[in-house]
C-alpha positions as a printed Julia matrix, in Angstrom:
334×3 Matrix{Float64}:
   0.0     0.0     0.0
   2.97    2.25   -0.39
   4.18    4.82   -2.88
   6.75    7.56   -2.54
   6.73   10.32   -5.19
   9.71    9.96   -7.55
  12.88   11.68   -6.45
  15.04   13.52   -8.95
  17.28   10.69  -10.01
  17.38    7.7   -12.3
  18.63    4.14  -11.89
  22.3     5.04  -11.64
  25.42    3.1   -10.88
  24.45    3.39   -7.22
  21.25    1.51   -7.91
  23.09   -1.15   -9.84
  25.46   -1.54   -6.92
  22.49   -1.89   -4.58
  21.11   -4.66   -6.76
  24.44   -6.49   -6.61
  24.51   -6.17   -2.84
  21.02   -7.44   -2.03
  20.31   -9.85   -4.86
  21.05  -13.53   -4.55
  21.65  -13.73   -8.29
  20.41  -16.62  -10.38
  18.78  -19.37   -8.29
  21.19  -22.17   -7.59
  20.54  -25.78   -8.53
  22.09  -28.99   -7.33
  23.66  -31.26   -9.91
  21.01  -33.27  -11.72
  18.08  -31.39  -10.16
  15.68  -28.67  -11.16
  16.56  -25.09  -10.16
  15.75  -24.14   -6.61
  12.33  -22.6    -6.0
  13.14  -18.89   -6.03
  11.23  -15.91   -4.68
  11.97  -12.2    -4.97
  10.62   -9.24   -3.05
  10.49   -5.57   -4.01
   9.68   -3.13   -1.2
   9.1     0.61   -1.64
  10.81    1.45    1.64
  13.34    0.19    4.18
  12.74   -3.11    5.97
  13.79   -1.4     9.2
  10.44    0.44    9.43
   8.96   -2.06   11.94
   5.78   -1.96    9.86
   4.75   -2.59    6.26
   8.14   -3.36    4.74
   9.52   -5.19    7.76
   6.55   -7.56    7.68
   7.15   -8.3     4.0
  10.78   -9.15    4.64
   9.69  -11.4     7.49
   7.39  -13.11    4.99
  10.26  -13.62    2.57
  12.34  -15.13    5.37
   9.5   -17.46    6.31
   9.27  -18.65    2.7
  13.02  -19.3     2.69
  12.87  -21.3     5.92
   9.61  -23.18    5.26
  10.0   -23.99    1.57
  13.8   -24.18    1.29
  13.61  -21.37   -1.26
  16.27  -19.12   -2.7
  15.2   -15.57   -1.91
  16.24  -12.05   -2.76
  15.1    -8.57   -1.77
  15.65   -5.1    -3.19
  14.33   -1.73   -2.05
  12.94    0.39   -4.87
  11.87    4.04   -4.98
  10.37    4.96   -8.35
   8.02    3.25  -10.83
  10.95    2.94  -13.24
  12.84    0.96  -10.62
   9.8    -1.27   -9.98
   9.8    -2.32  -13.62
  13.56   -2.62  -13.94
  13.9    -4.9   -10.94
  10.92   -7.06  -11.87
  12.52   -7.52  -15.29
  15.92   -8.42  -13.83
  14.41  -11.0   -11.49
  12.48  -12.59  -14.37
  15.67  -12.7   -16.46
  17.45  -14.49  -13.6
  14.77  -17.19  -13.56
  12.9   -16.32  -10.36
   9.64  -18.23  -10.14
   7.75  -15.75   -7.95
   8.17  -12.0    -7.45
   6.25   -9.93   -4.91
   5.76   -6.2    -5.41
   4.9    -5.04   -1.92
   2.24   -2.42   -2.48
  -0.7    -1.15   -4.49
   1.7     0.97   -6.55
   3.49   -2.06   -8.12
   0.48   -3.1   -10.23
   1.33   -1.37  -13.51
   4.94   -2.56  -13.48
   3.81   -6.13  -12.74
   1.36   -6.06  -15.64
   3.93   -4.73  -18.09
   6.75   -7.08  -17.13
   4.37  -10.02  -16.66
   3.37   -9.82  -20.3
   7.05  -10.19  -21.25
   8.0   -12.85  -18.7
   5.35  -15.6   -18.63
   7.5   -18.02  -16.59
   7.54  -15.72  -13.55
   4.49  -15.14  -11.37
   4.08  -11.57  -10.16
   1.99  -10.8    -7.08
   1.25   -7.33   -5.73
   0.12   -6.76   -2.17
  -2.78   -4.49   -2.99
  -4.85   -3.66   -6.03
  -7.04   -5.67   -8.36
  -5.15   -6.03  -11.64
  -4.89   -9.62  -12.84
  -3.42  -11.31  -15.92
  -2.27  -14.83  -16.79
   0.74  -14.66  -14.48
  -0.12  -11.54  -12.46
  -2.19  -11.58   -9.29
  -3.06   -9.21   -6.46
  -3.61   -9.73   -2.77
  -6.45   -7.64   -1.39
  -6.4    -7.13    2.36
  -9.6    -6.07    4.13
  -7.6    -3.6     6.23
 -10.74   -1.57    6.7
 -12.28   -4.18    9.01
  -9.78   -4.0    11.88
  -9.47   -0.25   11.22
 -13.19    0.05   12.0
 -12.63   -1.76   15.31
  -9.67    0.48   16.08
 -11.88    3.52   15.55
 -14.38    2.2    18.06
 -11.64    1.74   20.63
 -10.03    5.11   19.9
 -13.31    6.99   20.33
 -13.97    5.26   23.64
 -10.47    6.0    24.93
 -10.39    9.66   23.86
 -10.91   12.24   26.56
 -10.79   15.28   24.27
 -13.31   14.07   21.71
 -10.73   14.56   18.95
  -8.76   11.75   17.32
  -6.44   11.71   14.33
  -5.24    9.69   11.34
  -1.82   10.22    9.75
  -0.77    8.42    6.56
   2.24    8.41    4.29
   0.51    9.23    0.99
  -3.11    9.11   -0.16
  -3.23    5.58   -1.55
  -6.76    4.2    -1.94
  -6.33    1.41    0.67
  -5.03    3.92    3.22
  -7.85    6.36    2.58
 -10.4     3.57    2.93
  -8.91    2.39    6.2
  -9.03    5.93    7.6
 -12.67    6.25    6.52
 -13.41    2.95    8.27
 -11.59    4.16   11.39
 -13.74    7.3    11.42
 -16.92    5.3    10.88
 -16.08    2.97   13.76
 -15.35    5.96   15.98
 -18.67    7.62   15.14
 -20.55    4.4    15.87
 -19.36    4.66   19.47
 -19.32    8.43   19.74
 -21.3    10.29   17.05
 -19.86   13.69   18.02
 -16.22   12.61   17.73
 -13.95   14.8    15.54
 -11.52   12.94   13.27
  -8.52   14.79   11.84
  -6.75   13.35    8.78
  -3.33   14.29    7.4
  -0.77   12.87    4.98
   2.97   13.33    5.25
   3.7    13.08    1.51
   6.17   10.19    1.86
   6.74    7.02    3.88
  10.28    7.58    5.12
  10.58   10.97    6.84
  10.24   10.37   10.59
  10.76   14.07   11.33
   7.81   15.0     9.13
   5.75   12.3    10.8
   6.54   13.77   14.2
   5.6    17.26   12.99
   2.22   16.06   11.72
   1.53   14.32   15.03
   2.43   17.45   16.99
   0.17   19.49   14.74
  -2.78   17.17   15.36
  -2.15   17.09   19.09
  -2.08   20.89   18.97
  -5.63   20.74   17.59
  -6.74   18.54   20.46
  -6.17   14.99   19.16
  -5.34   12.62   22.0
  -5.43    9.36   19.99
  -3.61    9.0    16.64
  -3.95    6.15   14.15
  -0.78    6.1    12.05
  -0.12    4.26    8.8
   3.15    5.75    7.65
   5.83    3.03    7.69
   9.24    4.45    8.65
   7.75    7.95    8.96
   5.38    6.48   11.52
   8.29    6.03   13.92
   8.33    9.8    14.24
   4.64    9.73   15.18
   5.43    7.21   17.88
   8.14    9.55   19.15
   5.74   12.49   19.33
   3.24   10.42   21.3
   6.01    9.19   23.62
   7.03   12.77   24.37
   3.46   13.99   24.91
   1.77   14.22   28.27
  -0.95   11.66   27.66
  -1.64   10.99   23.97
  -2.32    7.45   22.76
  -1.47    5.73   19.48
  -2.8     2.97   17.23
  -0.2     0.98   15.27
  -0.57   -0.44   11.78
   0.47   -3.27    9.47
   2.64   -5.12   12.01
   1.85   -5.51   15.69
   3.48   -2.33   16.98
   2.14   -2.48   20.52
   5.56   -3.18   22.0
   7.02   -0.01   20.43
   5.16    2.03   23.05
   3.44   -0.43   25.37
   2.32    2.24   27.84
   0.57    4.33   25.13
  -0.46    1.94   22.32
  -4.17    1.04   22.39
  -3.51   -1.69   19.85
  -2.5    -2.36   16.25
  -4.33   -2.89   12.99
  -2.38   -5.89   11.73
  -1.85   -7.5     8.35
  -0.18  -10.88    8.78
   1.92  -10.49    5.65
   4.22  -13.45    6.45
   1.24  -15.78    6.62
  -0.19  -14.38    3.37
   3.13  -14.61    1.52
   3.73  -18.19    2.61
   0.24  -19.23    1.52
   0.79  -17.85   -1.98
   4.31  -19.27   -2.25
   3.07  -22.75   -1.32
   0.58  -22.61   -4.19
   3.2   -21.45   -6.66
   5.69  -24.11   -5.58
   3.03  -26.83   -5.82
   1.98  -25.68   -9.29
  -1.61  -25.04   -8.18
  -1.51  -21.26   -8.28
  -4.04  -19.41  -10.43
  -3.91  -15.69  -11.08
  -6.72  -13.88   -9.25
  -7.49  -11.24   -6.69
  -6.69  -13.02   -3.44
  -8.93  -11.46   -0.8
  -7.82  -11.87    2.78
 -10.04  -10.59    5.56
 -10.89  -11.06    9.22
 -12.28  -14.53    8.59
  -8.86  -15.73    7.42
  -7.22  -14.01   10.42
  -4.71  -12.42    8.04
  -6.05   -9.0     9.01
  -6.98   -8.4    12.63
  -7.21   -5.95   15.5
  -4.68   -6.75   18.21
  -5.56   -4.84   21.37
  -2.88   -3.98   23.9
  -3.99   -5.79   27.06
  -1.98   -3.35   29.17
  -4.38   -0.55   28.22
  -7.62   -2.53   28.3
  -8.94   -0.42   31.17
  -8.89    2.67   28.94
 -12.02    1.3    27.25
 -15.21    0.53   29.18
 -16.56   -3.01   29.41
 -19.71   -2.14   27.39
 -17.6    -0.78   24.53
 -15.3    -3.82   24.6
 -18.4    -6.01   24.37
 -19.61   -3.93   21.43
 -16.26   -4.34   19.68
 -16.49   -8.1    20.2
 -20.0    -8.08   18.72
 -18.87   -6.26   15.57
 -15.86   -8.57   15.29
 -18.24  -11.55   15.37
 -20.08  -10.18   12.31
 -16.76   -9.79   10.49
 -15.81  -13.38   11.23
 -19.24  -14.52   10.07
 -18.92  -12.56    6.83
 -22.0   -10.44    7.6
 -20.3    -7.17    8.53
 -21.67   -4.13    6.72
 -20.81   -0.47    7.14
 -21.16    2.69    5.14
 -17.97    4.59    4.39
 -15.81    5.56    1.43
 -14.45    2.6    -0.51
 -17.2     0.12    0.39
């Protein structure tokens, strides 16, 4: 779900050096055997973000360990780099290549048409071709639950959302968060801001301080590495609370994190890789929601008393409808 606006540079010798450093090269094969099952990962940001990109790299590692796969990862920045790296992995014979984000769809479609022996999967979107698929995460469902909790925990009646850039899945999750909050507290005010990138922790901190200056005492962040700056702002505040995203970020600020809206990317990646390795994979939009437990709300038990028992019971009731497949709500994107 990530995209950073192109910076003023092209794929230079530095980029080629980066490829050499992180790539495993052509998949190895033992004498007299077929080439090793090989999986590549492109992330739009650093895997040190403790969020979206870190979870993808954990998924790649799980594939390596569980399926005895040869794996490789490269961080990309611009759409030109998405396409270039997809093409290089296909040329090296990689069987499966993940583009970790909604923004990788066009590059996957273009390169997929040229490289039919490689399967390309984007984490987000809905574009599908013969060897191109997309994973669609119902991130809005746990975001709705997070909104319910945030509204109940807020003392000021103002809560906030801060994202990296205005990608459709992020906007929808923020709309779901607001809808969940208004279900519990119809008069709640929800502030929304975007940093403009996914990497600038200082800018993330500034946005958080700005929202807290307008009264927000709970902030839902979905900003990858920039989100670490939001955590810092909350840590330094007198009493603000935070909601984590993508990975379980509760431990980053256990005394202030209400919970995390989680996508279990490692579980999703491994599921897809098993299909590809077994030869049973078919290109499609792979929807993963609360019923599959790939997306979920993970409350921080240490702060359970910040939400009343009746509201917790109401959250459990809504969660039950999600698990039953009968959840309905009205907000942008649904």
